[in-house]
N, CA, C and O atoms as a printed pandas DataFrame, in Angstrom:
     atom_number atom_name residue_name chain_id  residue_number  x_coord  y_coord  z_coord
0              1         N          MET        A               1  -13.093   40.560  -15.428
1              2        CA          MET        A               1  -12.947   39.515  -15.136
2              3         C          MET        A               1  -12.686   39.060  -13.461
3              4         O          MET        A               1  -11.737   39.476  -12.796
4              5         N          GLU        A               2  -13.680   38.177  -12.987
5              6        CA          GLU        A               2  -13.643   38.064  -11.611
6              7         C          GLU        A               2  -12.529   37.406  -10.948
7              8         O          GLU        A               2  -12.529   36.202  -11.206
8              9         N          VAL        A               3  -11.520   37.790  -10.138
9             10        CA          VAL        A               3  -10.527   37.203   -9.369
10            11         C          VAL        A               3  -11.173   36.232   -8.358
11            12         O          VAL        A               3  -12.131   36.512   -7.639
12            13         N          PRO        A               4  -10.500   35.017   -8.402
13            14        CA          PRO        A               4  -11.087   33.794   -7.439
14            15         C          PRO        A               4  -10.682   34.040   -5.995
15            16         O          PRO        A               4   -9.478   34.151   -5.764
16            17         N          ALA        A               5  -11.546   34.135   -5.009
17            18        CA          ALA        A               5  -10.970   34.221   -3.733
18            19         C          ALA        A               5  -10.035   33.167   -3.419
19            20         O          ALA        A               5   -9.983   32.100   -4.031
20            21         N          ARG        A               6   -9.198   33.538   -2.319
21            22        CA          ARG        A               6   -8.273   32.960   -1.681
22            23         C          ARG        A               6   -8.687   32.100   -0.625
23            24         O          ARG        A               6   -9.234   32.455    0.420
24            25         N          MET        A               7   -8.356   30.826   -1.008
25            26        CA          MET        A               7   -8.915   29.975    0.171
26            27         C          MET        A               7   -8.239   30.013    1.743
27            28         O          MET        A               7   -7.018   30.136    1.841
28            29         N          SER        A               8   -8.737   29.947    2.459
29            30        CA          SER        A               8   -8.578   30.226    3.878
30            31         C          SER        A               8   -8.246   29.025    4.650
31            32         O          SER        A               8   -9.203   28.294    4.905
32            33         N          PHE        A               9   -6.978   28.632    5.119
33            34        CA          PHE        A               9   -6.746   27.377    5.857
34            35         C          PHE        A               9   -6.690   27.617    7.160
35            36         O          PHE        A               9   -6.247   28.705    7.530
36            37         N          PRO        A              10   -7.136   26.632    8.130
37            38        CA          PRO        A              10   -6.885   26.755    9.493
38            39         C          PRO        A              10   -5.284   26.891   10.047
39            40         O          PRO        A              10   -4.493   26.080    9.565
40            41         N          ARG        A              11   -4.966   27.492   10.651
41            42        CA          ARG        A              11   -3.716   27.610   11.379
42            43         C          ARG        A              11   -3.343   26.094   11.983
43            44         O          ARG        A              11   -4.140   25.568   12.760
44            45         N          MET        A              12   -2.280   25.502   11.658
45            46        CA          MET        A              12   -1.945   24.034   12.117
46            47         C          MET        A              12   -0.607   24.535   13.243
47            48         O          MET        A              12    0.205   25.446   13.086
48            49         N          LEU        A              13   -0.748   23.591   14.361
49            50        CA          LEU        A              13    0.054   23.722   15.288
50            51         C          LEU        A              13    0.978   22.356   15.389
51            52         O          LEU        A              13    0.352   21.299   15.308
52            53         N          SER        A              14    2.186   22.293   15.532
53            54        CA          SER        A              14    3.189   20.752   15.651
54            55         C          SER        A              14    2.578   20.501   16.821
55            56         O          SER        A              14    1.788   21.259   17.384
56            57         N          LEU        A              15    2.975   19.323   17.237
57            58        CA          LEU        A              15    2.820   18.604   18.618
58            59         C          LEU        A              15    3.685   19.248   19.563
59            60         O          LEU        A              15    3.300   19.320   20.730
60            61         N          GLU        A              16    4.735   19.701   19.253
61            62        CA          GLU        A              16    5.693   20.305   20.320
62            63         C          GLU        A              16    5.190   21.833   20.479
63            64         O          GLU        A              16    5.452   22.361   21.560
64            65         N          GLN        A              17    4.536   22.555   19.571
65            66        CA          GLN        A              17    3.854   23.829   19.907
66            67         C          GLN        A              17    2.731   23.650   21.091
67            68         O          GLN        A              17    2.759   24.321   22.122
68            69         N          VAL        A              18    1.580   22.493   20.759
69            70        CA          VAL        A              18    0.691   22.172   21.677
70            71         C          VAL        A              18    1.509   21.881   23.052
71            72         O          VAL        A              18    1.197   22.431   24.108
72            73         N          GLN        A              19    2.398   21.125   22.955
73            74        CA          GLN        A              19    2.995   20.653   24.239
74            75         C          GLN        A              19    3.689   22.278   25.271
75            76         O          GLN        A              19    3.572   22.411   26.489
76            77         N          GLU        A              20    4.219   23.068   24.523
77            78        CA          GLU        A              20    4.568   24.482   25.208
78            79         C          GLU        A              20    3.266   24.946   25.483
79            80         O          GLU        A              20    3.181   25.108   26.701
80            81         N          ILE        A              21    1.942   25.307   24.767
81            82        CA          ILE        A              21    1.142   26.145   25.162
82            83         C          ILE        A              21    0.317   25.435   26.182
83            84         O          ILE        A              21   -0.149   26.221   27.007
84            85         N          LEU        A              22   -0.079   23.889   26.424
85            86        CA          LEU        A              22   -0.704   23.202   27.577
86            87         C          LEU        A              22    0.432   23.085   28.492
87            88         O          LEU        A              22    0.013   22.664   29.570
88            89         N          ASN        A              23    1.909   23.314   28.515
89            90        CA          ASN        A              23    2.564   22.899   29.397
90            91         C          ASN        A              23    2.575   21.674   30.174
91            92         O          ASN        A              23    2.696   21.471   31.382
92            93         N          LEU        A              24    2.388   20.753   28.974
93            94        CA          LEU        A              24    2.575   19.334   29.573
94            95         C          LEU        A              24    3.467   18.439   29.024
95            96         O          LEU        A              24    3.754   18.814   27.887
96            97         N          GLY        A              25    4.047   17.391   29.340
97            98        CA          GLY        A              25    4.853   16.401   28.719
98            99         C          GLY        A              25    4.644   15.796   27.249
99           100         O          GLY        A              25    3.478   15.765   26.857
100          101         N          MET        A              26    5.440   15.410   26.566
101          102        CA          MET        A              26    5.222   14.985   25.294
102          103         C          MET        A              26    4.258   13.612   25.221
103          104         O          MET        A              26    3.441   13.375   24.331
104          105         N          PRO        A              27    4.589   12.683   26.502
105          106        CA          PRO        A              27    3.921   11.556   26.676
106          107         C          PRO        A              27    2.299   11.693   26.624
107          108         O          PRO        A              27    1.460   11.018   26.028
108          109         N          SER        A              28    2.174   12.884   27.523
109          110        CA          SER        A              28    0.638   13.448   27.930
110          111         C          SER        A              28    0.287   13.858   26.413
111          112         O          SER        A              28   -0.581   13.126   25.937
112          113         N          ILE        A              29    0.720   14.775   25.616
113          114        CA          ILE        A              29    0.501   15.037   24.364
114          115         C          ILE        A              29   -0.170   13.844   23.596
115          116         O          ILE        A              29   -1.313   13.824   23.139
116          117         N          PHE        A              30    0.888   12.738   23.543
117          118        CA          PHE        A              30    0.540   11.680   22.567
118          119         C          PHE        A              30   -0.603   10.855   23.017
119          120         O          PHE        A              30   -1.265   10.210   22.204
120          121         N          ALA        A              31   -0.880   10.854   24.405
121          122        CA          ALA        A              31   -2.014   10.002   25.198
122          123         C          ALA        A              31   -3.131   10.907   24.816
123          124         O          ALA        A              31   -4.097   10.290   24.368
124          125         N          LEU        A              32   -3.262   12.138   24.865
125          126        CA          LEU        A              32   -4.417   12.702   24.323
126          127         C          LEU        A              32   -4.736   12.571   22.884
127          128         O          LEU        A              32   -5.851   12.215   22.505
128          129         N          VAL        A              33   -3.778   12.853   22.094
129          130        CA          VAL        A              33   -3.948   12.269   20.589
130          131         C          VAL        A              33   -4.728   10.785   20.435
131          132         O          VAL        A              33   -5.676   10.431   19.734
132          133         N          LYS        A              34   -3.942   10.128   21.355
133          134        CA          LYS        A              34   -4.112    8.625   21.086
134          135         C          LYS        A              34   -5.589    8.287   21.397
135          136         O          LYS        A              34   -6.245    7.452   20.774
136          137         N          SER        A              35   -6.059    9.067   22.483
137          138        CA          SER        A              35   -7.425    9.019   23.179
138          139         C          SER        A              35   -8.745    9.457   22.193
139          140         O          SER        A              35   -9.933    9.134   22.237
140          141         N          GLY        A              36   -7.972   10.345   21.284
141          142        CA          GLY        A              36   -9.095   11.313   20.542
142          143         C          GLY        A              36   -9.524   12.513   21.125
143          144         O          GLY        A              36  -10.140   13.332   20.443
144          145         N          GLU        A              37   -9.247   12.732   22.413
145          146        CA          GLU        A              37   -9.473   13.635   23.202
146          147         C          GLU        A              37   -9.150   14.894   22.378
147          148         O          GLU        A              37   -9.934   15.840   22.317
148          149         N          LEU        A              38   -7.783   14.862   21.651
149          150        CA          LEU        A              38   -7.547   16.191   21.153
150          151         C          LEU        A              38   -7.257   15.771   19.514
151          152         O          LEU        A              38   -6.351   14.944   19.413
152          153         N          ARG        A              39   -7.789   16.141   18.386
153          154        CA          ARG        A              39   -7.710   15.840   17.092
154          155         C          ARG        A              39   -6.400   16.186   16.550
155          156         O          ARG        A              39   -5.999   17.350   16.568
156          157         N          ALA        A              40   -5.650   15.125   16.020
157          158        CA          ALA        A              40   -4.334   15.727   15.311
158          159         C          ALA        A              40   -4.136   14.633   14.096
159          160         O          ALA        A              40   -3.771   13.488   14.364
160          161         N          PRO        A              41   -4.349   14.975   12.995
161          162        CA          PRO        A              41   -4.020   14.089   12.049
162          163         C          PRO        A              41   -2.465   14.015   11.562
163          164         O          PRO        A              41   -1.612   14.893   11.689
164          165         N          GLN        A              42   -2.338   12.781   10.995
165          166        CA          GLN        A              42   -0.493   12.826   10.430
166          167         C          GLN        A              42   -0.496   13.421    9.254
167          168         O          GLN        A              42   -1.526   13.576    8.597
168          169         N          PHE        A              43    0.622   13.796    8.897
169          170        CA          PHE        A              43    0.568   14.331    7.396
170          171         C          PHE        A              43    2.011   14.103    7.083
171          172         O          PHE        A              43    2.875   14.288    7.940
172          173         N          GLY        A              44    2.296   13.695    5.846
173          174        CA          GLY        A              44    3.387   13.508    5.117
174          175         C          GLY        A              44    4.061   11.895    5.616
175          176         O          GLY        A              44    3.794   10.802    5.116
176          177         N          GLY        A              45    4.915   12.175    6.654
177          178        CA          GLY        A              45    5.504   11.158    7.285
178          179         C          GLY        A              45    5.250   10.655    8.472
179          180         O          GLY        A              45    4.171   10.797    9.046
180          181         N          ARG        A              46    6.450    9.888    9.029
181          182        CA          ARG        A              46    6.716    9.492   10.309
182          183         C          ARG        A              46    6.591   10.645   11.325
183          184         O          ARG        A              46    7.403   11.473   10.914
184          185         N          ASN        A              47    6.086   11.070   12.280
185          186        CA          ASN        A              47    6.180   11.972   13.355
186          187         C          ASN        A              47    5.658   13.458   12.778
187          188         O          ASN        A              47    6.191   14.486   13.197
188          189         N          VAL        A              48    4.776   13.494   11.967
189          190        CA          VAL        A              48    4.423   14.671   11.393
190          191         C          VAL        A              48    3.100   14.443   11.728
191          192         O          VAL        A              48    2.333   13.621   11.227
192          193         N          TRP        A              49    2.820   15.532   12.947
193          194        CA          TRP        A              49    1.350   15.405   13.329
194          195         C          TRP        A              49    1.141   16.927   13.485
195          196         O          TRP        A              49    2.151   17.609   13.658
196          197         N          ARG        A              50   -0.149   17.570   13.440
197          198        CA          ARG        A              50   -0.807   18.920   13.260
198          199         C          ARG        A              50   -1.853   18.733   14.136
199          200         O          ARG        A              50   -2.463   17.666   14.206
200          201         N          VAL        A              51   -2.114   19.756   14.849
201          202        CA          VAL        A              51   -3.365   20.056   15.634
202          203         C          VAL        A              51   -3.575   21.447   14.847
203          204         O          VAL        A              51   -2.648   22.252   14.758
204          205         N          ARG        A              52   -5.049   21.727   14.189
205          206        CA          ARG        A              52   -5.908   22.843   14.083
206          207         C          ARG        A              52   -5.555   23.442   15.363
207          208         O          ARG        A              52   -5.210   22.851   16.386
208          209         N          GLU        A              53   -5.703   24.864   15.144
209          210        CA          GLU        A              53   -5.924   25.708   16.228
210          211         C          GLU        A              53   -7.040   25.634   16.982
211          212         O          GLU        A              53   -7.046   25.536   18.209
212          213         N          ASP        A              54   -8.294   25.694   16.049
213          214        CA          ASP        A              54   -9.502   25.353   16.308
214          215         C          ASP        A              54   -9.784   24.140   17.232
215          216         O          ASP        A              54  -10.440   24.129   18.274
216          217         N          ASP        A              55   -9.118   23.089   16.595
217          218        CA          ASP        A              55   -9.351   22.114   17.903
218          219         C          ASP        A              55   -8.456   22.119   19.191
219          220         O          ASP        A              55   -8.824   21.498   20.188
220          221         N          LEU        A              56   -7.407   22.745   19.169
221          222        CA          LEU        A              56   -6.731   23.165   20.441
222          223         C          LEU        A              56   -7.784   23.986   21.236
223          224         O          LEU        A              56   -8.180   23.648   22.351
224          225         N          ALA        A              57   -8.171   25.007   20.624
225          226        CA          ALA        A              57   -9.104   25.704   21.436
226          227         C          ALA        A              57  -10.557   24.964   22.049
227          228         O          ALA        A              57  -11.060   25.175   23.152
228          229         N          ALA        A              58  -11.018   24.107   21.056
229          230        CA          ALA        A              58  -12.048   23.307   21.479
230          231         C          ALA        A              58  -12.059   22.492   23.026
231          232         O          ALA        A              58  -12.910   22.478   23.915
232          233         N          TYR        A              59  -10.543   21.748   22.892
233          234        CA          TYR        A              59  -10.063   20.724   23.712
234          235         C          TYR        A              59   -9.896   21.418   25.101
235          236         O          TYR        A              59  -10.066   20.793   26.148
236          237         N          ILE        A              60   -9.465   23.087   25.050
237          238        CA          ILE        A              60   -9.182   23.721   26.346
238          239         C          ILE        A              60  -10.476   23.791   26.847
239          240         O          ILE        A              60  -10.717   23.512   28.021
240          241         N          ASP        A              61  -11.679   24.283   25.731
241          242        CA          ASP        A              61  -12.750   24.796   26.450
242          243         C          ASP        A              61  -13.366   23.719   27.083
243          244         O          ASP        A              61  -13.993   23.925   28.123
244          245         N          ALA        A              62  -13.236   22.026   26.367
245          246        CA          ALA        A              62  -14.009   20.804   27.161
246          247         C          ALA        A              62  -13.119   20.784   28.344
247          248         O          ALA        A              62  -13.715   20.513   29.386
248          249         N          ALA        A              63  -11.989   20.976   28.444
249          250        CA          ALA        A              63  -11.050   20.835   29.831
250          251         C          ALA        A              63  -11.799   21.490   30.851
251          252         O          ALA        A              63  -12.139   20.983   31.920
252          253         N          TYR        A              64  -12.081   22.870   30.381
253          254        CA          TYR        A              64  -12.540   23.899   31.810
254          255         C          TYR        A              64  -13.996   23.293   31.857
255          256         O          TYR        A              64  -14.344   23.199   33.034
256          257         N          ALA        A              65  -14.879   22.891   31.064
257          258        CA          ALA        A              65  -16.205   22.719   31.390
258          259         C          ALA        A              65  -16.137   21.345   32.337
259          260         O          ALA        A              65  -16.823   21.125   33.334
260          261         N          LYS        A              66  -15.243   20.588   31.819
261          262        CA          LYS        A              66  -15.237   19.169   32.713
262          263         C          LYS        A              66  -14.620   19.376   34.187
263          264         O          LYS        A              66  -14.929   18.811   35.236
264          265         N          THR        A              67  -13.911   20.100   34.002
265          266        CA          THR        A              67  -13.223   20.581   35.710
266          267         C          THR        A              67  -14.290   21.232   36.314
267          268         O          THR        A              67  -14.641   20.873   37.438
268          269         N          ALA        A              68  -14.913   22.225   35.678
269          270        CA          ALA        A              68  -16.037   22.928   36.341
270          271         C          ALA        A              68  -17.044   21.930   37.054
271          272         O          ALA        A              68  -17.214   21.935   38.273
272          273         N          GLU        A              69  -17.759   20.991   36.094
273          274        CA          GLU        A              69  -18.585   19.799   36.443
274          275         C          GLU        A              69  -18.065   19.207   37.701
275          276         O          GLU        A              69  -18.821   19.068   38.662
276          277         N          SER        A              70  -16.608   18.791   37.758
277          278        CA          SER        A              70  -16.255   17.992   38.690
278          279         C          SER        A              70  -16.159   18.611   40.146
279          280         O          SER        A              70  -16.215   17.986   41.205
280          281         N          ILE        A              71  -15.996   20.017   39.961
281          282        CA          ILE        A              71  -16.057   20.897   40.955
282          283         C          ILE        A              71  -17.295   21.019   41.730
283          284         O          ILE        A              71  -17.498   20.973   42.943
284          285         N          ALA        A              72  -18.147   21.203   40.627
285          286        CA          ALA        A              72  -19.565   21.462   41.266
286          287         C          ALA        A              72  -20.236   20.212   41.774
287          288         O          ALA        A              72  -20.960   20.195   42.769
288          289         N          SER        A              73  -20.001   19.362   41.164
289          290        CA          SER        A              73  -20.489   18.034   41.677
290          291         C          SER        A              73  -19.494   17.180   42.948
291          292         O          SER        A              73  -19.561   15.991   43.260
292          293         N          GLY        A              74  -18.581   18.267   43.518
293          294        CA          GLY        A              74  -17.766   17.783   44.593
294          295         C          GLY        A              74  -17.086   16.340   44.008
295          296         O          GLY        A              74  -17.066   15.502   44.909
296          297         N          GLN        A              75  -16.584   15.890   42.869
297          298        CA          GLN        A              75  -16.028   14.767   42.428
298          299         C          GLN        A              75  -14.406   15.104   42.129
299          300         O          GLN        A              75  -13.719   14.354   41.435
300          301         N          LEU        A              76  -13.939   16.208   42.684
301          302        CA          LEU        A              76  -12.513   16.269   42.317
302          303         C          LEU        A              76  -12.059   15.541   43.392
303          304         O          LEU        A              76  -12.578   15.633   44.504
304          305         N          PRO        A              77  -10.876   14.630   43.075
305          306        CA          PRO        A              77  -10.197   13.690   43.948
306          307         C          PRO        A              77   -9.323   14.633   44.718
307          308         O          PRO        A              77   -8.857   15.716   44.364
308          309         N          GLU        A              78   -9.181   13.843   46.092
309          310        CA          GLU        A              78   -8.611   14.610   46.922
310          311         C          GLU        A              78   -7.303   14.724   46.627
311          312         O          GLU        A              78   -6.873   13.844   45.881
312          313         N          GLY        A              79   -6.400   15.700   47.057
313          314        CA          GLY        A              79   -4.841   16.025   46.444
314          315         C          GLY        A              79   -4.986   16.634   45.201
315          316         O          GLY        A              79   -4.020   17.272   44.784
316          317         N          ASP        A              80   -6.025   16.566   44.501
317          318        CA          ASP        A              80   -6.043   17.002   42.843
318          319         C          ASP        A              80   -6.688   18.530   42.983
319          320         O          ASP        A              80   -7.529   18.900   42.163
320          321         N          SER        A              81   -6.343   19.210   43.834
321          322        CA          SER        A              81   -6.669   20.846   43.696
322          323         C          SER        A              81   -5.812   21.495   43.533
323          324         O          SER        A              81   -4.703   21.055   43.837
324          325         N          PRO        A              82   -5.932   22.786   42.998
325          326        CA          PRO        A              82   -5.044   23.501   42.565
326          327         C          PRO        A              82   -4.272   24.459   43.984
327          328         O          PRO        A              82   -3.147   24.953   44.055
328          329         N          ILE        A              83   -5.401   24.448   44.989
329          330        CA          ILE        A              83   -4.839   25.059   46.077
330          331         C          ILE        A              83   -4.047   23.952   47.160
331          332         O          ILE        A              83   -3.438   24.384   48.138
332          333         N          ASP        A              84   -4.128   22.593   46.881
333          334        CA          ASP        A              84   -3.609   21.706   47.534
334          335         C          ASP        A              84   -2.190   21.773   47.461
335          336         O          ASP        A              84   -1.619   21.579   48.534
336          337         N          SER        A              85   -1.443   22.010   46.419
337          338        CA          SER        A              85    0.071   22.146   46.330
338          339         C          SER        A              85    0.738   23.456   46.866
339          340         O          SER        A              85    1.960   23.595   46.807
């Protein structure tokens, strides 16, 4: 008799965990979710949001790519440089 394979589920992160990983304030995290830049479905009830680890990695990769494009094209706003601080 063949044993059925166990389903594999993606690791889910709370918005608080995402906030800690990105080192952003919760209003910024909510803005990313609301804009669709960061995928996060709501589960169960109020304020139960989760982000798949893969979706967070995709958001981070996209942020790196967007920043690299801005730097390469010279379109990084003045005062918005990591060496200006």
